C-alpha positions in Angstrom: 0.0 0.0 0.0 2.7 2.5 1.0 4.8 1.8 -2.1 1.9 1.9 -4.4 0.8 5.3 -3.1 4.3 6.6 -3.2 4.7 5.5 -6.8 1.3 7.1 -7.7 2.3 10.4 -5.9 5.7 10.3 -7.7 4.1 9.7 -11.1 2.0 12.8 -10.6 5.1 14.8 -9.8 7.0 13.4 -12.8 4.0 14.2 -15.1 3.6 17.7 -13.7 7.3 18.4 -14.1 7.2 17.2 -17.7 4.3 19.6 -18.5 6.1 22.5 -16.8 9.3 21.8 -18.7 7.5 21.6 -22.0 5.7 24.9 -21.2 9.0 26.5 -20.2 10.6 25.4 -23.5 7.7 26.8 -25.5 7.9 30.1 -23.6 11.7 30.3 -24.2 11.1 29.7 -27.9 8.5 32.5 -28.1 10.6 34.9 -26.0 13.8 34.3 -28.1 12.4 34.1 -31.7 9.1 36.2 -31.5 10.1 38.8 -28.9 11.1 42.4 -29.4 14.3 41.5 -31.2 13.8 38.7 -33.8 17.0 37.0 -34.9 17.5 36.2 -38.6 18.0 32.4 -38.1 15.1 30.6 -36.5 15.6 26.9 -35.7 13.7 24.4 -37.8 10.8 22.6 -36.3 12.8 19.3 -36.4 15.6 20.9 -34.4 13.2 22.3 -31.8 11.5 18.9 -31.4 14.8 17.1 -30.9 15.8 19.7 -28.3 12.5 19.4 -26.5 12.8 15.6 -26.5 16.2 15.9 -24.9 14.8 18.2 -22.2 12.0 15.7 -21.4 14.5 12.9 -21.0 17.5 14.7 -19.3 15.7 16.8 -16.7 13.4 14.1 -15.2 16.5 11.9 -14.8 18.5 14.7 -13.2 15.5 15.4 -10.9 15.4 11.8 -9.9 19.2 11.7 -9.2 18.7 14.9 -7.1 16.1 13.0 -5.0 13.3 15.3 -6.0 11.0 12.3 -6.4 11.5 11.1 -2.9 9.3 12.1 0.0 10.8 14.6 2.3 8.2 16.1 4.6 10.7 18.0 6.7 12.1 19.9 3.8 11.0 23.5 3.8 9.5 25.4 0.8 12.8 27.3 0.4 14.8 24.2 0.6 12.6 22.6 -2.0 13.0 25.6 -4.4 16.8 25.5 -3.8 17.0 21.8 -4.7 15.0 22.4 -7.9 17.4 25.3 -8.7 20.5 23.1 -8.4 18.8 20.3 -10.4 17.9 22.7 -13.2 21.4 24.1 -13.4 22.8 20.5 -13.5 20.3 19.5 -16.2 21.1 22.6 -18.3 24.8 21.9 -18.2 24.2 18.3 -19.3 21.8 19.5 -22.0 24.4 21.9 -23.4 27.1 19.2 -23.4 24.8 16.6 -25.1 23.6 19.0 -27.8 27.3 19.9 -28.4 28.4 16.3 -28.8 25.3 15.5 -30.9 26.1 18.5 -33.2 22.6 19.8 -32.4 23.6 23.5 -32.6 20.5 24.8 -30.8 20.5 28.4 -29.6 22.4 28.6 -26.3 20.6 31.8 -25.4 17.3 30.0 -25.8 18.5 27.2 -23.5 19.5 29.8 -21.0 16.1 31.5 -21.1 14.5 28.1 -20.9 16.5 27.3 -17.7 15.1 30.4 -16.0 11.6 29.6 -17.0 12.0 25.9 -16.0 13.1 26.8 -12.5 10.3 29.3 -12.0 7.6 27.0 -13.3 8.7 23.8 -11.8 9.5 25.3 -8.4 6.2 27.2 -8.3 4.1 24.2 -9.2 5.9 22.0 -6.7 5.3 24.6 -4.0 1.6 24.8 -4.9 1.4 21.0 -4.7 3.1 20.9 -1.4 0.9 23.6 0.1 -2.2 21.8 -1.3 -1.2 18.5 0.3 -0.5 20.4 3.6 -4.0 21.8 3.6 -5.6 18.4 2.9 -3.6 16.9 5.7 -4.4 19.6 8.1 -8.1 19.0 7.5 -7.7 15.3 8.1 -9.4 14.3 4.8 -9.2 10.7 3.5 -6.9 9.4 6.2 -6.6 5.6 6.6 -6.2 4.3 10.2 -3.4 2.1 11.3 -2.9 0.0 14.4 0.7 -0.9 15.3 1.3 -4.1 17.2 4.6 -3.8 19.1 5.7 -1.0 21.4 9.4 -1.6 21.1 12.1 0.0 19.0 10.7 -1.5 15.8 7.2 -0.2 16.6 8.6 3.2 17.3 10.3 3.3 13.9 7.0 2.3 12.2 5.1 5.1 13.9 7.8 7.7 13.0 7.8 6.5 9.4 4.0 6.8 9.1 3.9 10.2 10.7 6.8 11.3 8.5 4.8 10.5 5.4 1.5 12.0 6.2 1.0 13.1 2.6 0.2 9.4 1.8 -2.9 9.6 3.9 -2.2 7.4 6.9 -2.4 7.9 10.7 -1.6 5.7 13.6 -4.6 5.5 15.9 -2.9 3.3 18.6 -0.1 0.9 19.6 -0.5 -2.5 21.3 2.3 -3.5 23.7 3.4 -6.9 25.1 3.4 -5.6 28.7 0.3 -4.3 30.4 2.4 -1.7 32.3 3.1 0.1 29.0 -0.7 0.8 28.4 -1.4 4.5 28.8 2.1 5.6 27.7 3.1 6.8 24.2 5.4 5.5 21.4 6.7 8.3 19.3 3.6 10.3 20.1 1.1 7.5 19.4 -0.9 6.2 22.4 -0.5 2.7 23.7 -4.1 1.6 23.8 -3.8 -2.0 25.0 -1.9 -5.2 25.0 -1.2 -7.6 22.1 -3.8 -10.1 23.4 -6.5 -7.5 23.0 -6.0 -7.0 19.2 -9.3 -8.6 18.3 -11.3 -6.7 20.8 -9.8 -3.5 19.6 -10.7 -4.4 16.0 -14.3 -5.0 17.1 -14.4 -1.5 18.7 -12.6 0.5 16.2 -12.9 0.6 12.4 -9.4 0.1 11.1 -7.9 -0.1 7.7 -4.6 -1.7 8.5 -2.7 -3.6 11.2 1.1 -3.5 11.1 3.0 -6.2 13.1 6.2 -4.7 14.4 7.5 -7.3 16.8 11.1 -8.5 17.4 12.5 -11.7 16.0 12.3 -13.5 19.4 8.5 -13.2 19.2 8.3 -15.3 16.1 5.7 -17.7 17.6 3.5 -14.7 18.6 3.7 -13.3 15.1 2.6 -16.6 13.7 -0.4 -16.8 16.1 -1.4 -13.2 15.4 -1.3 -13.8 11.6 -3.5 -16.9 12.0 -6.1 -14.9 14.1 -6.0 -11.8 11.8 -6.5 -14.0 8.7 -10.1 -14.3 9.8 -10.5 -10.5 9.6 -10.9 -8.3 6.5 -8.4 -5.7 7.8 -5.1 -5.4 5.8 -2.2 -6.9 7.6 1.5 -5.9 7.1 4.6 -7.3 8.8 7.8 -5.3 9.3 10.7 -7.7 9.6 13.1 -7.2 12.5 16.0 -7.7 10.1 15.8 -4.0 9.3 17.7 -3.2 12.4 20.8 -4.7 10.6 20.4 -2.5 7.5 23.5 -0.4 7.3 23.7 1.2 3.8 21.2 1.3 1.0 19.4 -1.8 2.4 15.8 -2.5 1.9 13.3 -5.0 0.5 14.0 -6.3 -3.0 12.5 -8.8 -5.3 14.3 -11.4 -7.3 12.1 -13.4 -9.7 9.1 -12.9 -7.4 11.0 -13.9 -4.3 11.1 -11.2 -1.7 14.6 -10.6 -0.3 15.8 -8.3 2.5 18.9 -6.5 1.5 21.0 -5.5 4.5 23.8 -3.7 2.7 24.2 -2.3 -0.8 25.4 0.7 -2.7 23.9 3.6 -4.7 25.8 3.1 -7.9 24.2 0.5 -10.1 22.3 0.6 -13.4 21.7 4.0 -14.8 23.2 5.7 -11.7 26.6 4.1 -12.6 26.3 5.1 -16.2 25.4 8.7 -15.5 28.2 9.2 -12.8 30.7 7.7 -15.2 29.7 10.1 -18.0 29.7 12.9 -15.6 33.3 12.0 -14.6 34.5 11.7 -18.1 33.0 15.0 -19.4 34.2 17.1 -16.4 37.6 15.4 -16.2 38.3 16.1 -19.8 37.3 19.8 -19.3 39.5 20.0 -16.1 42.5 18.5 -17.9 42.2 21.0 -20.7 41.9 23.9 -18.3 44.7 22.6 -16.0 47.1 21.5 -18.7 49.3 24.7 -18.6 49.5 24.5 -14.7 50.4 20.8 -14.8 53.1 21.5 -17.3 54.7 24.2 -15.1 54.4 22.1 -12.0 56.1 19.1 -13.8 59.0 21.3 -14.9 59.4 22.7 -11.4 59.4 19.3 -9.7 62.0 18.1 -12.1 64.3 21.1 -11.6 63.9 21.3 -7.8 64.9 17.8 -6.7 66.1 14.5 -7.9 63.6 11.8 -8.8 60.6 11.3 -11.0 58.0 14.0 -11.7 55.1 11.7 -10.9 54.7 9.6 -7.8 52.7 6.3 -7.9 51.3 4.8 -4.7 48.9 1.8 -4.1 45.5 2.8 -2.8 42.2 0.9 -2.2 39.2 1.8 -4.2 35.7 0.5 -4.9 34.8 -2.9 -3.6 38.3 -3.3 -2.1 40.1 -3.3 -5.5 43.6 -1.6 -5.5 45.0 0.8 -8.0 48.0 3.1 -8.3 47.2 6.7 -7.6 49.1 9.5 -9.5 50.4 12.6 -7.8 53.2 15.1 -8.4 56.1 14.0 -6.3 56.3 16.1 -3.1 58.8 14.1 -1.0 62.4 12.9 -1.3 62.9 9.6 -3.1 64.0 7.9 0.1 60.9 9.1 2.1 59.7 5.5 2.9 62.9 3.6 3.2 62.0 2.6 6.7 58.4 1.7 5.9 55.0 3.3 5.3 54.4 6.5 7.3 51.4 8.8 7.2 52.2 12.5 6.3 52.2 14.9 9.2 52.5 18.7 9.7 56.1 19.9 9.2 57.0 16.5 7.6 60.8 16.6 7.1 60.5 14.3 4.1 58.9 16.9 2.0 60.8 18.9 -0.6 60.6 22.7 -0.5 58.3 22.7 -3.6 56.4 19.8 -2.2 55.2 21.8 0.8 53.7 24.4 -1.5 52.1 21.7 -3.8 50.5 20.0 -0.8 49.2 23.2 0.7 47.6 24.2 -2.6 46.6 20.6 -3.5 48.3 21.0 -6.9 50.0 17.7 -6.4 46.5 16.0 -6.8 46.0 17.2 -10.4 47.4 14.1 -12.1 44.6 12.1 -10.5 42.3 13.5 -13.3 43.9 10.8 -15.4 43.0 8.2 -12.8 39.4 9.4 -13.3 39.6 9.0 -17.1 41.0 5.5 -16.7 38.2 4.6 -14.4 40.2 4.0 -11.2 38.7 7.0 -9.4 35.8 9.4 -9.6 35.9 13.2 -9.4 33.9 13.0 -6.2 34.0 10.3 -3.5 35.8 9.3 -0.3 39.5 9.8 -0.5 41.4 6.6 -1.1 43.7 5.2 1.6 46.6 2.9 1.5 45.8 -0.8 2.1 48.5 -1.0 4.8 46.6 1.6 6.9 43.1 0.4 6.0 43.4 -3.0 7.9 44.0 -1.1 11.1 41.2 1.5 10.5 38.7 -1.3 9.9 39.4 -2.8 13.3 39.1 0.5 15.1 36.2 2.3 13.2 32.8 0.6 12.7 31.4 0.7 9.2 34.8 1.9 7.8 34.6 -0.6 5.0 31.3 0.9 3.7 33.2 3.8 2.2 34.5 1.4 -0.4 30.9 0.9 -1.8 31.7 3.7 -4.3 34.8 4.8 -6.2 37.3 6.9 -4.4 37.4 10.6 -5.4 39.8 13.4 -5.9 37.6 15.5 -3.7 34.7 14.7 -1.4 32.1 15.9 1.1 34.6 15.4 4.0 37.3 17.4 2.2 35.2 20.5 1.4 34.2 20.5 5.1 37.9 20.8 6.2 38.5 17.1 7.1 41.9 16.6 5.6 45.3 15.6 6.9 45.4 14.3 10.5 41.8 15.3 11.3 39.4 12.9 13.0 39.2 9.7 10.9 35.9 8.9 12.6 34.4 12.2 11.6 35.7 11.8 8.1 34.0 8.4 7.8 30.7 10.0 9.0 30.9 12.6 6.2 31.9 9.9 3.6 28.9 7.7 4.6 26.6 10.8 4.5 27.8 11.4 0.9 27.2 7.8 -0.1 23.7 7.7 1.4 22.7 11.0 -0.2 24.5 10.6 -3.5 23.2 12.4 -6.5 24.7 14.2 -9.6 23.6 17.5 -8.1 25.5 16.7 -4.9 28.6 15.9 -7.0 28.3 19.1 -8.8 27.9 21.1 -5.6 31.1 19.5 -4.2 33.0 20.2 -7.3 31.9 23.9 -7.3 32.9 24.3 -3.6 36.3 22.6 -4.4 36.9 24.9 -7.4 36.1 27.9 -5.1 38.8 27.0 -2.6 37.7 23.8 -1.0 41.2 22.3 -1.5 42.9 25.2 0.3 42.9 23.8 3.8 45.1 24.4 6.8 45.1 20.7 7.4 46.6 19.9 3.9 50.2 18.7 4.3 
């Protein structure tokens, strides 16, 4: 029921966005070619149709990647508009890049005007829809009642989830507990109205639409008995498996050939997500290499002239799914820096060359990693890769450390733009890395890249 309503609600948002995007494109066309200043060359109908088709494909995909089709009741109207703004900017950049590679020379000014209209129309319509849903919810129309069986941690999570998705039209009318002393208390704001043994009596007294069983694994026999008793009733019955307490990253319920499977651990990058992130990396890495080529050439010459040894430094690092690769950097230390074994860099490290100190402070030593991105070893954005020799120790000390390897390592990341570089808290760094993985989208990647370009690599902790 929840998933069906969520899909229905999302389909309405997708359809509405598509209509607004088409309307914005038409307005941009009229503004550019039938406004006060009419250009000599007006695009053909075929060219306009192709560009519109690209718009209706690219933007909904970008909106999906930006999580604009997931329910977020706590998001404010301003935050919603800002997320739409970021997604429109990302979609426009991708649209311009695609039209360039397809040799579809559509008016760039028209696309710019379209981006403005798209943001205004999509954001406005979404705010209208959100406010309409809020008004409906405030008036309590068409709400379906739910009884939660289980007053423990799992029951509390069910109540919080239902209350956090009120736009779907559900409300928890009560909770049944195992112990009589809990009756009269509350679970996440929902009243405990009786014990589990009283479920049938409660159903006789109250007209309910759904019963959700949220009992721990050790109550398996009780769950079985309740299901047998409720099978004689017409009320909908749902069971929340206690296995969800073990879900760590991108877990959830999946289906394989009709067989329901509970996934305890997964990753965000599969299917089209993987394709889009790889295309994003290739396009932006090529652009960055072209822009940074003169700087890299100067740095390479300076490294060669300032100290003995190779210009580039290769070092083994661990990437996605635990695979290893050799990361490229401009050499910043003496060639005998690790004769005595692997040692992490530190402030005032005596092994650095004079030029190396500057390169590390400015992060210019990281520029060759753009080629690691092109080769597919790394991504532009992701958790920074560590050396295998240090990772084994980190995994023993820090819970969930291994989950950062569910995505490709990056040149920059959420932790880095928030100042977590060098010998800062590894625990805190992992928290930021996992936040990035759990909230990944192309829009977030673009945001991190922009902050990096605006000085995110200039950190006092870089050495």
